[in-house]
Residue frames relative to the residue before (quaternion, step in Angstrom):
aa qw qx qy qz dx dy dz
M 1.0000 0.0000 0.0000 0.0000 0.00 0.00 0.00
V 0.1528 -0.8150 0.5582 0.0284 3.56 -0.89 0.98
S 0.2271 -0.7479 0.6090 0.1351 3.54 -1.05 0.82
H 0.6193 -0.5031 0.4023 0.4489 3.55 -1.22 0.07
Q 0.6133 0.5296 -0.3470 0.4722 3.58 1.27 -0.18
G 0.6484 -0.4952 0.3389 0.4685 3.60 1.18 -0.25
E 0.6695 -0.5160 0.3635 0.3917 3.55 -1.30 0.35
I 0.3767 -0.6801 0.5801 0.2430 3.53 -1.13 0.76
L 0.4096 -0.7213 0.5047 0.2393 3.54 -0.73 1.08
D 0.5848 -0.5708 0.4386 0.3740 3.57 -1.19 0.49
A 0.4824 -0.6171 0.5322 0.3215 3.55 -1.18 0.66
R 0.1543 -0.8360 0.5247 0.0459 3.58 -0.73 1.03
I 0.6358 0.4760 -0.3332 0.5080 3.57 1.31 0.10
K 0.3779 -0.7195 0.5357 0.2291 3.58 -0.74 1.01
K 0.5993 -0.5770 0.4077 0.3763 3.58 -1.11 0.64
S 0.6493 0.5344 -0.3175 0.4381 3.56 1.02 -0.77
D 0.6809 0.4759 -0.2911 0.4745 3.60 1.22 -0.42
V 0.4792 0.7005 -0.4305 0.3072 3.60 1.19 -0.35
P 0.6762 0.4803 -0.3312 0.4498 3.67 0.77 -0.82
K 0.6165 0.5466 -0.3459 0.4489 3.61 1.07 -0.67
I 0.6768 0.4963 -0.2898 0.4601 3.56 0.91 -0.92
Y 0.7363 0.4327 -0.2390 0.4621 3.54 0.84 -1.01
K 0.5271 0.5806 -0.4156 0.4609 3.57 1.24 -0.23
K 0.6692 0.5076 -0.2953 0.4552 3.57 0.99 -0.84
V 0.7686 0.3679 -0.1976 0.4847 3.61 0.97 -0.78
A 0.3923 0.7599 -0.4638 0.2316 3.61 1.24 -0.12
S 0.6876 0.5141 -0.2913 0.4219 3.58 0.92 -0.91
I 0.7614 0.3269 -0.1967 0.5241 3.62 1.15 -0.48
Y 0.4199 0.7446 -0.4550 0.2495 3.59 1.24 -0.07
D 0.6250 0.5522 -0.3572 0.4205 3.63 0.96 -0.71
L 0.6307 0.5158 -0.3264 0.4792 3.59 1.06 -0.71
W 0.6388 0.5121 -0.3144 0.4804 3.58 0.96 -0.90
G 0.6767 0.5081 -0.2972 0.4422 3.56 0.87 -0.95
Q 0.6500 0.5167 -0.3191 0.4568 3.57 1.01 -0.79
L 0.7080 0.4904 -0.2569 0.4384 3.56 0.96 -0.91
T 0.8432 0.2380 -0.0715 0.4767 3.57 0.88 -0.91
E 0.7951 0.3436 -0.1417 0.4793 3.60 1.14 -0.58
S 0.4915 0.7178 -0.4127 0.2698 3.60 1.20 -0.35
K 0.6291 0.5334 -0.3444 0.4485 3.61 1.01 -0.72
A 0.6763 0.4878 -0.2956 0.4661 3.58 0.95 -0.87
R 0.6393 0.5054 -0.3364 0.4719 3.62 1.01 -0.73
K 0.6249 0.5312 -0.3445 0.4567 3.60 0.99 -0.75
Q 0.6739 0.4800 -0.2923 0.4796 3.57 0.94 -0.90
C 0.5816 0.5764 -0.3649 0.4432 3.57 1.07 -0.67
L 0.7049 0.4587 -0.2689 0.4695 3.57 0.86 -0.97
E 0.6250 0.5249 -0.3531 0.4573 3.59 1.05 -0.62
L 0.6845 0.4755 -0.2829 0.4747 3.58 0.97 -0.85
A 0.5928 0.5852 -0.3582 0.4217 3.57 1.16 -0.58
E 0.1181 -0.8422 0.5151 0.1064 3.59 1.16 -0.64
I 0.0369 0.8371 -0.5431 0.0537 3.55 0.82 1.05
R 0.2018 -0.7545 0.6180 0.0898 3.51 -1.00 1.01
D 0.4864 -0.6804 0.4561 0.3041 3.56 -0.68 1.06
G 0.7210 0.3797 -0.3174 0.4851 3.56 -0.83 1.08
E 0.5566 0.6240 -0.3896 0.3862 3.59 1.25 -0.17
T 0.4052 -0.6401 0.5844 0.2909 3.51 -1.40 0.10
V 0.0505 -0.8318 0.5478 -0.0737 3.55 -0.45 1.34
L 0.1068 -0.7653 0.6322 0.0558 3.55 -1.11 0.85
E 0.0870 -0.7516 0.6479 0.0878 3.53 -1.02 0.83
V 0.1780 -0.7694 0.6074 0.0863 3.56 -0.77 1.05
A 0.7941 0.1314 -0.1827 0.5646 3.56 -0.85 1.08
V 0.0340 -0.8529 0.5186 -0.0508 3.53 0.67 1.25
G 0.2123 -0.7820 0.5522 0.1963 3.58 1.00 -0.75
T 0.7884 -0.2693 0.2262 0.5048 3.58 -0.92 -0.93
G 0.6201 -0.6080 0.3237 0.3756 3.58 1.24 0.24
L 0.2867 0.7933 -0.4988 0.1990 3.59 1.18 0.36
A 0.7276 0.3628 -0.2213 0.5385 3.59 1.00 -0.80
F 0.6293 0.5717 -0.3463 0.3966 3.57 1.00 -0.82
L 0.6029 0.5610 -0.3598 0.4386 3.59 1.04 -0.68
E 0.6668 0.4829 -0.2958 0.4844 3.57 1.02 -0.84
I 0.5944 0.5587 -0.3625 0.4506 3.59 1.07 -0.70
L 0.6561 0.5099 -0.3126 0.4602 3.57 0.93 -0.87
R 0.6570 0.5061 -0.3136 0.4625 3.57 0.98 -0.76
L 0.7110 0.4632 -0.2583 0.4618 3.57 1.02 -0.81
N 0.7830 0.2898 -0.1201 0.5371 3.56 1.16 -0.54
P 0.0682 0.8601 -0.5036 0.0446 3.65 0.77 0.97
N 0.7464 0.3711 -0.2126 0.5100 3.59 1.18 -0.49
G 0.5952 0.5335 -0.3726 0.4714 3.56 1.28 0.24
H 0.4641 -0.6333 0.5124 0.3479 3.55 -1.24 -0.46
N 0.1322 -0.8160 0.5626 0.0056 3.55 -0.85 1.04
E 0.0895 -0.7824 0.6161 0.0122 3.54 -0.85 1.07
G 0.0164 -0.7951 0.6062 0.0113 3.53 -1.12 0.73
V 0.0723 -0.7958 0.6007 0.0255 3.57 -1.02 0.78
D 0.0511 0.7726 -0.6327 0.0164 3.54 -1.21 0.53
L 0.5213 -0.6547 0.4634 0.2915 3.55 -1.19 0.62
T 0.7485 0.3977 -0.1906 0.4953 3.59 1.15 -0.62
E 0.3864 -0.7587 0.4797 0.2119 3.54 -0.44 1.23
D 0.6348 0.5493 -0.3413 0.4229 3.62 1.02 -0.72
M 0.6415 0.4776 -0.3142 0.5115 3.57 1.11 -0.66
L 0.6703 0.5272 -0.3027 0.4255 3.56 0.88 -0.94
S 0.6139 0.5618 -0.3535 0.4272 3.58 1.05 -0.73
R 0.6370 0.5141 -0.3153 0.4801 3.59 1.11 -0.65
A 0.6107 0.5213 -0.3410 0.4889 3.57 1.11 -0.66
K 0.6363 0.5333 -0.3229 0.4543 3.60 0.99 -0.83
Q 0.6414 0.5260 -0.3189 0.4584 3.58 0.98 -0.83
K 0.6465 0.5105 -0.3237 0.4655 3.59 0.97 -0.83
A 0.6736 0.4996 -0.2957 0.4574 3.57 0.90 -0.95
Q 0.6417 0.5204 -0.3267 0.4591 3.60 0.97 -0.78
R 0.6457 0.5145 -0.3295 0.4581 3.60 0.98 -0.75
L 0.6251 0.5434 -0.3397 0.4457 3.57 1.10 -0.60
G 0.3778 -0.7879 0.4255 0.2355 3.56 1.21 -0.45
V 0.5298 0.6127 -0.4244 0.4047 3.57 1.16 0.52
T 0.2947 -0.7809 0.5289 0.1537 3.56 -1.20 0.40
N 0.5672 0.6395 -0.3686 0.3654 3.61 1.26 -0.10
Y 0.6165 0.5274 -0.3433 0.4732 3.55 0.89 0.95
S 0.1146 -0.7397 0.6544 0.1071 3.49 -1.44 0.22
L 0.0730 -0.7798 0.6214 0.0211 3.56 -1.00 0.86
I 0.0630 0.8199 -0.5595 0.1036 3.56 -0.57 1.18
T 0.4837 -0.6189 0.5322 0.3158 3.53 -1.28 0.47
A 0.2028 0.7888 -0.5442 0.2011 3.57 -0.59 1.14
D 0.4673 -0.6653 0.5307 0.2396 3.50 -1.39 0.43
A 0.4580 -0.7089 0.4665 0.2649 3.58 -0.78 1.01
Y 0.5903 0.5837 -0.3662 0.4204 3.59 1.19 -0.43
H 0.7906 0.1465 -0.0579 0.5917 3.59 1.15 -0.58
L 0.0840 -0.8291 0.5526 0.0099 3.58 0.24 1.26
A 0.3515 -0.7709 0.5010 0.1764 3.54 -0.76 1.08
Y 0.4977 0.6189 -0.4512 0.4070 3.56 0.74 1.10
A 0.5551 -0.6078 0.4579 0.3359 3.55 -1.19 0.59
D 0.6428 -0.4970 0.4116 0.4127 3.53 -1.29 0.34
D 0.8576 0.1559 -0.1145 0.4766 3.54 -1.25 0.61
S 0.3177 0.7935 -0.4628 0.2351 3.60 1.01 0.81
F 0.8187 0.2909 -0.0918 0.4866 3.60 1.00 -0.78
D 0.4489 -0.6593 0.5437 0.2611 3.49 -1.29 0.63
L 0.8120 0.0887 0.0202 0.5765 3.55 1.12 -0.70
V 0.0857 -0.7544 0.6487 0.0535 3.54 -1.08 0.84
I 0.0876 -0.7810 0.6183 0.0088 3.55 -0.87 1.05
N 0.0159 0.7955 -0.6039 0.0472 3.54 -1.02 0.85
N 0.0699 -0.8126 0.5785 -0.0048 3.55 -0.76 1.10
Y 0.8856 -0.0634 0.0337 0.4589 3.52 -0.93 1.05
M 0.4541 0.6566 -0.4833 0.3592 3.54 0.61 1.22
F 0.6669 0.5128 -0.3138 0.4402 3.56 0.88 -0.91
D 0.6162 0.5462 -0.3521 0.4450 3.60 1.15 -0.50
L 0.6214 0.4912 -0.3389 0.5076 3.58 1.34 0.08
L 0.6744 0.5603 -0.2812 0.3900 3.56 1.10 -0.76
P 0.5536 -0.5533 0.4868 0.3880 3.59 -1.21 0.42
E 0.5793 -0.6171 0.4085 0.3416 3.55 -0.98 0.83
D 0.6187 0.5591 -0.3405 0.4342 3.60 1.04 -0.70
D 0.7060 0.4781 -0.2681 0.4484 3.61 1.14 -0.49
F 0.4032 0.7383 -0.4691 0.2689 3.60 1.26 -0.14
S 0.7112 0.4674 -0.2782 0.4453 3.59 0.77 -1.03
I 0.5919 0.5729 -0.3734 0.4266 3.60 1.09 -0.65
V 0.7080 0.4476 -0.2593 0.4809 3.58 0.83 -1.00
L 0.6363 0.5250 -0.3405 0.4512 3.61 0.96 -0.74
N 0.6395 0.5159 -0.3273 0.4666 3.56 1.05 -0.66
E 0.5931 0.5278 -0.3593 0.4905 3.61 1.16 -0.52
F 0.6151 0.5373 -0.3408 0.4656 3.57 1.03 -0.79
K 0.6670 0.5009 -0.2942 0.4665 3.58 0.93 -0.97
R 0.6436 0.5500 -0.3358 0.4129 3.55 0.92 -0.86
V 0.7536 0.3894 -0.2248 0.4795 3.59 0.84 -0.89
L 0.5902 0.5642 -0.3708 0.4425 3.60 1.24 -0.18
R 0.4616 -0.6530 0.5220 0.2967 3.54 -1.11 0.67
P 0.6419 -0.4796 0.3958 0.4487 3.61 -1.17 0.29
S 0.8222 0.1287 -0.1639 0.5297 3.54 -0.87 1.05
G 0.3668 0.7038 -0.5129 0.3273 3.58 1.23 0.41
R 0.4388 -0.7171 0.5016 0.2041 3.51 -1.29 0.55
V 0.1143 -0.7640 0.6306 0.0754 3.53 -1.23 0.58
V 0.0029 0.7643 -0.6448 -0.0075 3.56 -1.09 0.77
V 0.0549 -0.8161 0.5727 -0.0536 3.53 -0.70 1.20
V 0.1218 -0.7828 0.6090 0.0395 3.59 -0.98 0.93
N 0.0400 0.7984 -0.5983 0.0551 3.57 -0.93 0.91
M 0.5080 -0.4878 0.5762 0.4148 3.46 -1.42 0.05
T 0.1186 -0.8288 0.5459 0.0309 3.58 -0.80 0.95
K 0.7019 -0.4537 0.3550 0.4188 3.52 -1.40 0.05
P 0.5719 -0.6313 0.4054 0.3316 3.60 -1.04 0.72
E 0.2457 -0.7436 0.5973 0.1731 3.55 -1.16 0.61
H 0.7653 0.1717 -0.1188 0.6088 3.59 1.27 -0.37
W 0.6947 -0.5154 0.3008 0.4016 3.54 -1.17 0.54
Y 0.6789 0.5172 -0.3113 0.4180 3.59 0.97 -0.78
H 0.5683 0.5664 -0.3976 0.4452 3.61 1.24 -0.21
S 0.5976 0.6306 -0.3433 0.3567 3.57 1.15 -0.59
V 0.4945 0.6712 -0.4360 0.3389 3.58 1.21 -0.33
W 0.6540 0.5366 -0.3301 0.4188 3.58 1.03 -0.76
E 0.6527 0.4668 -0.3281 0.4984 3.61 1.03 -0.62
L 0.5754 0.5581 -0.3793 0.4622 3.60 1.18 -0.48
V 0.6293 0.5140 -0.3147 0.4906 3.57 1.03 -0.83
Y 0.6414 0.5271 -0.3241 0.4536 3.61 0.96 -0.87
R 0.6542 0.5103 -0.3139 0.4616 3.57 0.95 -0.85
M 0.6533 0.5156 -0.3069 0.4616 3.58 1.05 -0.70
N 0.7556 -0.2076 0.1793 0.5948 3.56 0.88 -1.01
P 0.3195 -0.7988 0.4709 0.1952 3.60 -0.13 1.25
A 0.5861 0.5912 -0.3764 0.4065 3.64 1.08 -0.58
W 0.5892 0.6072 -0.3762 0.3777 3.61 1.10 -0.58
I 0.7635 0.2153 -0.1626 0.5867 3.60 1.19 -0.42
G 0.6653 -0.5711 0.2868 0.3860 3.53 1.00 0.91
G 0.6471 -0.5489 0.3148 0.4253 3.56 1.21 0.48
C 0.5222 0.6628 -0.4036 0.3538 3.61 1.27 0.01
R 0.0240 0.7563 -0.6537 -0.0109 3.51 -1.22 0.66
G 0.6584 -0.5557 0.3400 0.3771 3.56 -1.19 0.45
V 0.0189 -0.7792 0.6265 -0.0062 3.56 -0.94 0.97
Y 0.2309 -0.7310 0.6233 0.1541 3.53 -1.39 0.15
L 0.1302 -0.8927 0.4306 0.0244 3.53 0.15 1.37
K 0.4827 0.7195 -0.4297 0.2541 3.58 1.10 -0.52
P 0.6667 0.5047 -0.3312 0.4372 3.67 0.81 -0.82
Y 0.6487 0.5066 -0.3243 0.4663 3.60 1.08 -0.64
L 0.6091 0.5266 -0.3481 0.4801 3.58 1.07 -0.65
E 0.6593 0.4999 -0.3125 0.4666 3.56 0.94 -0.84
S 0.6627 0.5115 -0.3056 0.4536 3.56 0.95 -0.86
A 0.6574 0.5086 -0.2972 0.4699 3.57 1.13 -0.69
G 0.6086 -0.5953 0.3442 0.3958 3.60 1.24 -0.14
F 0.4476 0.6495 -0.4889 0.3725 3.61 1.20 0.28
V 0.1832 -0.7983 0.5706 0.0595 3.56 -1.04 0.83
D 0.7832 0.3040 -0.2535 0.4795 3.53 -1.37 0.18
L 0.1919 0.8314 -0.4971 0.1575 3.55 1.02 0.87
R 0.0448 -0.7728 0.6330 -0.0074 3.49 -1.16 0.81
R 0.0812 -0.8067 0.5853 0.0102 3.56 -0.88 0.97
E 0.0585 -0.7815 0.6209 0.0161 3.54 -0.97 0.90
F 0.2877 -0.7317 0.5968 0.1602 3.57 -1.09 0.85
I 0.0218 -0.7957 0.6050 -0.0209 3.57 -0.95 0.95
S 0.1200 -0.7811 0.6108 0.0495 3.56 -0.90 0.95
Q 0.0601 0.7791 -0.6202 0.0685 3.56 -0.93 0.98
M 0.8138 -0.0431 -0.0328 0.5786 3.57 -0.58 1.14
T 0.6392 -0.5452 0.2468 0.4830 3.55 1.22 0.84
F 0.5168 0.6303 -0.4299 0.3885 3.63 1.25 0.00
P 0.2520 -0.8181 0.5013 0.1258 3.64 -0.51 1.15
S 0.0238 -0.7956 0.6046 -0.0302 3.56 -0.87 1.07
E 0.1951 -0.7317 0.6333 0.1596 3.53 -1.27 0.44
V 0.1460 -0.7357 0.6539 0.0995 3.55 -1.21 0.67
V 0.0090 -0.8114 0.5822 -0.0506 3.58 -0.57 1.16
C 0.0041 -0.8019 0.5972 -0.0147 3.57 -0.85 0.95
G 0.0852 0.7957 -0.5958 0.0683 3.54 -1.24 0.50
L 0.4764 -0.6525 0.5168 0.2832 3.53 -1.39 0.02
N 0.4832 -0.6510 0.5073 0.2922 3.55 -1.14 0.68
Q 0.2335 -0.7714 0.5796 0.1202 3.56 -0.82 1.01
N 0.4353 -0.7406 0.4171 0.2967 3.56 1.38 0.16
R 0.5955 0.4996 -0.3989 0.4866 3.57 1.00 0.87
R 0.1506 -0.8097 0.5644 0.0568 3.58 -0.75 1.04
V 0.0058 -0.7747 0.6316 -0.0305 3.51 -0.97 0.99
T 0.3284 -0.7681 0.5187 0.1822 3.58 -1.16 0.43
I 0.5136 0.6558 -0.4272 0.3516 3.62 1.19 -0.01
R 0.4443 -0.6405 0.5448 0.3092 3.53 -1.23 0.49
P 0.5389 -0.5875 0.4671 0.3825 3.60 -1.14 0.41
D 0.3177 -0.7559 0.5331 0.2086 3.58 -1.01 0.66
G 0.7685 0.1891 -0.1719 0.5865 3.58 1.23 0.38
W 0.3736 -0.7111 0.5492 0.2303 3.51 -1.25 0.42
Q 0.3058 -0.7160 0.5921 0.2078 3.54 -1.28 0.46
């Protein structure tokens, strides 16, 4: 399947190998995140428009770079975070403990099977996960997001994305050489999948930081779940 941004490369890291890779990079991930991803995370939180008192879920918390800000923005709400890699999650837990709040839970969990009831959250946030997943699995995970979101709930997703200029392409060149060097991430274009899953009022922004290309996509839950892939790109 091809977008106007170019073909999405195949995912080359098995899900079972993700914890191994991120265990190795956990100690330096905050530096990587500050240098290449911080602008996109900041825009993610701005578009999320967290209202104090909401119920918020972050999927793929990592070391807690965004989750820490969620806790600060939502001191009177409830905040849940999940990640597949315990070594990354332990660093998020340390950050949250230093903040001294108690209105949160951080657990090791799989985004394919979220352990929450239907209609549990006002907002789902996800940073740099779909760029790891096989393209065939995008709709599966997005339907989990929809399931746990309340009607008219909000979703904001950040990914490594397809290049817009030649200098962005260096990162996919690195991926082709050895995907583990950039955590298994490659450029994706998620907006059509969000639309196919039934999210509405979609907005996409492209952000470049240190030539690393990211997309921030947000939308509203239309409370309808489908499992088909889109048959065209926007």
